Each structure stands twice: as structure tokens, then as C-alpha cells.
N, C-alpha and C positions, 0 to 999 in steps of 0.2 A: 508431398506437401499439398496443402489446398492452394489452388491456383486462383487468381482475381485478375480478369481482363489481361491475361498474358503475364502477369508478374505474381511472384509469390507474395503472400501476405506479409512475410517477414521482410522482404524487399520493400514492399509498399509502405510498410510502417516505419522502416529505417529511413526511407527517402522523403517521406511526406512532410509538407510544411502547411500549417495552417492554424486555424483558431480565431477567437474573437479578436477585435481590435486592441483590446487591453492586455493581450497575452503576447509573448515574444519568445523566440528561440536564439540562443547564442550563434553568431554568424560563423565563427571558426571553430573547426573541430577541436575537441578536448585535447587530443594528443599534439596539436600544434601550438598549444598555449604553455606558459610557463606554469608550473604548479608549485609555488613556494610552500614551505611547511607552515602548518597551523595548529593551534591548539584549541579544540572545540568541545564545548559542553553541550549536551542535549537533555531536554526534558520533554517527555512525551505525556499524552493524556492517560496512559496507562502506566502509572508510575514505575512498577516493577517490570513491565513487558518490554523485554529488549529485543524482541523478534523483528521489530521495524528497523532497528538499527544495525542488526547483524550483517545484512547484505552489504553494508558500507565498509566493513573492517578491511577486506582484501585491498581495495583501492586505496583506502587510507594508509594502509601499511605501505604500499608501494611508494606512496608520497612521502613517507616519514612523518605523518601526521599523527596527532594524539587525539583520540575521539574517547570522551568519557560520558556515559550516561548517569545523570543525577537521579537518585533514588531517596526517598524519605529516610530509609533505614537500611541496614545489611542483613536484617534477620530473614527477609524473604528471598534473598540472592542465592541461586544455585551456584555453589563454588566451581562448578565445571563450565558455567556459561563464559563464552569467550569474549563478550562484551564488558570492558572495564566499567565499573560503576564506582560511584563515590556520593556521599551526602554533600549538600551545599556548604556545610561547615568545614568539610575535609576535601572539598574540590581542589584539583591542582589549578595553577595559574592557566589562564585562558585568553585567547583573543577574540572570542565569540561565543555567544549562548544562542543555540538554536531551539526554538520552540516548534512542536509539531501540532499543537492545538492550543485552545484557550481555556481548558478546564482548570480545575482547582490547582493542580500540582505544577503545570507550567507557569501559572500566573504567579505561584507562591516563590518558584525559582527565578522568576523575572523581578519581583519585588525584593528578593533577598540579595540579588547581584545586580544592582542598579547601574553601576558604572560599565558594565559590559555591553558592547553593541549587541543588538538583537535581530536575529533573522527568523523567519517563520517558513516551515516547509512542510507541506502535506505529504505524509507518508502513509496515511490510510484515510478512507473515505470519512468526510464529515458532513453533516446535514446543513444545507444552505440557510440556516437561521443564525442571526448574531448570537455569538457566545456572550454570557454574562460578564466575563473577564475581558473581553477583547479590547474594550475601550481603555482599559487601564494600561496597556502597553503599546497600543496601536501606533502613537507617534514616535515610539522609539525603534520601529522596525526600519532596518536599513536595507533589508532585501525579502522578497516573498517569492517562493517557487511552489510549483505543482507538478503533478506527473503528466497531466493532460489537459487540453482545453476545457473540457467538461469539469474536471476536478478543480481547475483553477477558478471557474466561474462559482462553484459551490463553495470553494475556500474564501474567496473575495467576500461573499455574502456573510460567511461564518465569522470573519474577521471585521465585517463592516468597513472594508477598505475599497477605495476606488483606484489604488495604485496598480501600476503595471505588474504582472505576475509572470516570472519566467517559467515557461513550460519546458522540463527537463527530461521527462519520461520517468519510468519506475525502474529502480536499480534491479529489481527482480526480474525484468525483461532482457537484462544483459546476457543472460543464459538461458534461453528458451530451449526447452528440450526438443529433441528430434522425435517426431511423431512415429510410433510403432504401435497402432491400435491393435488391442486384443480383441477378436470378435465376441460380442455381447458383453464387454466390460464397460460398466458405467461408474464413473467416479461420483461419489458423494461428498459434497463440501458442506461441512458443519459449520456452526457458529459456537456460540457459548450458552450453555443451557443454564448454569447458575452464575449469578454475579459474585465477584469476590473483591478484594481490596484493591486489585489491579484494574478491574474495569467492570462494566455492566454485561447484561446478557441481551441476546436477541430472540424475539419470539419466533415461533414456527418449528421448534424441534420435533414436536409430536407429529406434525404433518410430514417432515422429512422422514422420520423414523417409519410412519406408515407408508410413504411413498417408496422406500427402499424395499419394504416388505412386499409391496405389490410387484416391483421390478424384479426381485428375486424369484417370486413365484411364477412370474413370465419367463424365467429361464436366463435372467440377466445375472452376470457375476458382478457382485457389488465390491468396489474398492473405495474405502474411506479415506478422505483426506481430512484429518483432524485439525481444527483450529487449535493454536498452540495452547489455549486455556480450556478447551473442552474436556469433559469427563469422558475418558476413553472406555469405561465400563458400559456406557450406553450402546456402544457399537461393536462389543466383543464377538458377537455372533458373525461379523463379516471380516474380511480381510481388511486390516488397517495398513495403510501405507507406512512403510519405514522411511520414506523421503518426503519432502514438503510437497504440498497439494500441487504447485505448478509443475514440478518434476514428474509427480505421479500421473498428471494428465495425459502425458505421452502414451500410456497404456490404454486410454479409454476412448471410446467411440463418441461418447457424449458425457455431460456432467449435469448433476442437479444438486441444488442446495439452496440455502438461505443467502439472498443476495448480500455480498460484502466486497471488500477491496479486491479479493483475488479473482471476482468474476471477469473484469476486462482482462486481467493477465491470462487467464485460462483461454479466453477467446483469441488472444493474440497468439497462443500457442497452436491455434488451429482446431480447438475443441468446442463445440457448440454447447451452450449451457441452458438449462431450464431453471427458473427461479421459484422457489416456494414462499409464498406471500402469506402473511398473517395480518388480519386488521391492525393488530398493534404494532406492526413493523413499520418503521419510518426510515427509508434511504433515499439518497438522491437519485433523481429520474435516470441518470446515465448509467446507473447499475441495473436498472429494469430494461434500458434500452438495448443493452447487449444480449439480453435474453432472447433466445429463440421463442419462448413462451413463458407465461408465469401460470402457476397452478395454485388453488386453494383448496383442493380436494384430492386425496391420495389416488382416487380412481382416474384422475386424469395424467397421472405419472407415466403409465405405459405408452399411451398415444402420443404424448408430448415428447418422450425421448425418441420414439420410433420416427418422429417427423422433425427432429431437431436439426437446425441449420445455423450457420454463422451469421452475424449480422452483416449489413453492407459496409463497404470499406469506408464510407464517410462516418458512419456511426461508429465504427471500430476504431478509427484514428482519434475522433473526438473523445473517446472514453480512455483509450491507452495512451496516447501521445506517441512520441518518437521512441523506437527501439534500437538499442545498440548505443553503447557509450553514455547511457543514463547517469551511471554512478559518477562519471567524471564531469558531466555537466553540473551535477548537483554540487559536487565538491568544487568546481570552479566558481559557482555563484558564491559559495560561502568563502572561498579564498580571497574574492574581491573585497569582502567586507573586513576579513582578518587583515588583509594587506593595508587596507586604509588605517585600521586600528594601529598597526605598527608604525606606519609612516606618521600618523598624527602623534604618537608617543615620542617618536624621535625629534619631531619639530617642537614639542612642547619645551 
């Protein structure tokens, strides 16, 4: 395991406390606090994309919670998807509506369910530019959370909010893989090549394809971690991981890809990353800060991977946030709002 000044990175991240003055961490550990049941509806910027909610299911089930993701219709829902879904018209009774962004769909859900208390939680990166719909529900927000201090600063700007944001960590880092790097293996982190009704695409795929080809020609084994909405046919010549990218990173000496939400998580697992950047790509600075290097020419891929290293510990914590117990911290933040809702209802 990568060592940092006598401490493992995992221990450092788990024990670190920091961030901007407007950000905070809960004082008591999640397991020391009561966890009353709650009924939560979630609306995301990617209306049918349940992959950001899926990591919450096990912890929610342990608490006896009911979490349901709101979708525009059921036609695009995979029957095998474990995330419960419903349309706003058929949504079960709830104590709380959580929105993960301020795009059209979360804003529509907030408007459709005006009596539900509202919380905002950043589960994926968002650019630090105020979203068009943010003003429509900003005053309704009872709680705002983010994974890390850096993500919190971007989320605050995105929401146009000056309120305190609770830094809870990323649920995906609750189960960081144990590193077992295979010599010469490079993890390729894709984005989405073609937009669809669930969300947009990110520029840079051709650069990444060309970079992977250069790395393979240099003798590297290419292991591909697909974005949930990426077209797998583009990467069929390589080994495509059967497990999520974060878990697959355990096998890699280094990773290369289009900067996205998974980048800080991969570095938290002890794997250095190289970013492929396109002039049309816009991402928050903290996703670039965790990169060992960024490239805009496939010829730079081999030397960048050969020299790849992890970011400094302060950069790492700023981008990743606390590791361990993150899902419980997130659900605790939601529980506080849900509890107030029930208390207010009983007092009415």
C-alpha cells in the first residue's frame, strides 16, 4: 500500500479533517448516532442513471430505509436494476426529496413535489457555474452535502448558495479495493461518447482511444473501466473489466482517462491517473489537480504513464474527502431532515 509520511493513504484520508470555512464534518461517528427509518425520493441530473444511487442501497437496507429514484417513465428502466424507481405521479409517500443537481429533471421533480422538504447532495462532479434552475428551489433546501471540500466549493457555486455544506465523503470509497497491481497493466477510464436521453457526452474519446493504442504498442496490458453509459463496442479489442472501475483499479499500475467523478476515487485507492483533455472538455479544476499529468496528444501517453505518481496528500484529501463511513454520514444528513419533517407533522 502506498505510504505517505509514515501513514497509509487510506488511514490519512480516513482520519483527515479539513476544508474551507464554509464546509463541515459531523462530529460524532455514524455508528454512534441513532438512525431512524426514512422514506427518501431521489432525482438526478441523469434521469434514468441509477448508478450513483446504487452504492447507497446496502446501508439504506440495514437501516430499514426506503429509497426510490424518480424517473420520467418506466420504459427505459432495466428490470434487473436493483434501484427502486417510480415516476413522480406514482411515487410512494416520502419524508424527503433529494436532488443531486439542478438540471431539468431534478427541477421538474422539485416543482411537482412542492410540499416535500428538499436536500441537495453532490454524487457526481458538477461544474462551478450556477445552474439555470438553481434559483427556483434554492430557498427550499434544508441540507446540502458533498463528497469533498473541493467538490463542495464547486457545488456551492453550481447552486448559487452561500450556505454551509456538509462534507461526507463518497459512498464509493467505503469499500476501496486492496491493491494488487499486475505488471504493465494500465486502466483506461472511459467517459460517454454519444449523448442519450439520460445524459450528455464528454469530448476526448478519440484521444483516449489513440492513447490506449500507443500504450498497447508499448507493451502495456489495457484494462478498460467503462462508464455505465459508454458504448462497449468501441473498446472490444481490449479487456473490458467485469467489475466497476474503482474495483478494477486494484489490478493497475496506473490509469488514464477522461477526467470525471471517478478520478479522485481512483487516486484514493492508490492508483495514479493521467488525464486526457480536449479543448471542448470542461471539468472542475480539482479533477485535473489529482492527475499526475494531463495530455492532449496520444504521443504523450507512454511517457506520462511511465512517470505517473499520486498527488500530494493535501490535494488528495481536498478532492476525495474522508474515507470510510461515508454512506452513513450521507444518510445521517438526510435523516436529520426527515426527522424534522416527521416531528413537524406530529406537531401540526
